[in-house]
C-alpha positions as CSV (number, residue, x, y, z in Angstrom):
1,S,-8.9,16.2,-0.9
2,T,-10.9,15.2,-3.9
3,K,-13.1,18.2,-3.1
4,A,-10.2,20.7,-3.3
5,S,-9.8,23.0,-6.3
6,E,-6.0,23.7,-5.8
7,S,-3.8,21.2,-7.5
8,L,-0.7,19.8,-5.9
9,W,1.3,20.9,-9.0
10,T,0.4,24.6,-8.4
11,F,0.6,24.4,-4.6
12,Q,3.6,26.0,-3.1
13,P,4.5,24.7,0.4
14,E,5.8,26.9,3.1
15,P,8.0,26.1,6.1
16,G,5.9,25.0,9.0
17,D,3.1,23.5,6.8
18,C,1.3,20.5,8.3
19,Y,-0.4,18.0,6.1
20,L,-3.5,16.1,7.2
21,F,-4.7,13.1,5.3
22,G,-8.1,11.4,5.8
23,P,-9.2,7.8,5.5
24,E,-9.1,6.4,2.0
25,T,-12.7,5.4,2.0
26,R,-14.3,8.8,2.8
27,G,-11.6,11.5,3.1
28,L,-11.6,14.2,5.7
29,P,-14.8,15.2,7.4
30,E,-16.5,18.3,6.1
31,D,-16.0,20.3,9.4
32,I,-12.2,19.7,9.2
33,L,-12.1,20.7,5.6
34,Q,-13.8,24.0,6.4
35,K,-11.4,24.7,9.3
36,T,-8.2,24.2,7.2
37,V,-6.3,27.0,5.6
38,R,-5.8,25.3,2.3
39,N,-7.0,22.1,0.7
40,I,-5.1,20.5,-2.2
41,R,-5.7,17.6,-4.5
42,V,-3.4,15.2,-6.4
43,P,-4.5,15.4,-10.0
44,M,-5.4,12.0,-11.5
45,Q,-6.7,10.7,-14.8
46,S,-10.4,10.1,-14.7
47,I,-9.8,6.4,-15.3
48,A,-8.4,6.0,-11.8
49,R,-10.9,5.9,-8.9
50,S,-8.4,7.0,-6.3
51,L,-4.9,6.5,-4.9
52,N,-4.3,4.7,-1.7
53,L,-3.3,6.7,1.3
54,S,0.3,5.7,1.5
55,N,0.9,6.5,-2.1
56,T,-0.8,9.9,-1.7
57,V,1.3,10.7,1.4
58,A,4.5,9.8,-0.6
59,I,3.5,12.0,-3.6
60,V,2.7,15.0,-1.5
61,G,5.7,14.6,0.8
62,Y,8.1,14.2,-2.2
63,E,6.6,17.2,-4.0
64,A,7.0,19.4,-1.0
65,M,10.6,18.2,-0.5
66,R,11.3,18.7,-4.2
67,Q,10.0,22.3,-4.1
68,F,12.1,23.1,-1.0
69,C,15.2,21.6,-2.4
70,T,14.8,23.5,-5.7
71,A,14.1,26.8,-4.0
72,N,17.3,26.4,-1.8
73,Q,19.7,25.8,-4.7
C-alpha cells in the first residue's frame, strides 16, 4: 500500500503469510487496510507515480521467495 510505513526491504515474511493486492487505481479500501495485520509498501523513486499491479505482485513474490531461500541455506 502507498499508505503503509513498512518497506518491503525491511519486511520479513513468515510461512503462511497471505498477500492481498488492491486495484491499481485506488488500492485497498480503508476498512481492509485497518483489518490487516501488516501493510507494506514497495519503495519507489518520487519520479514514478506507481507500479502496475502485475509488476508489484512479481516484486513482492520474488522478495518473499528470496528471503525464504536465503534463510534456508
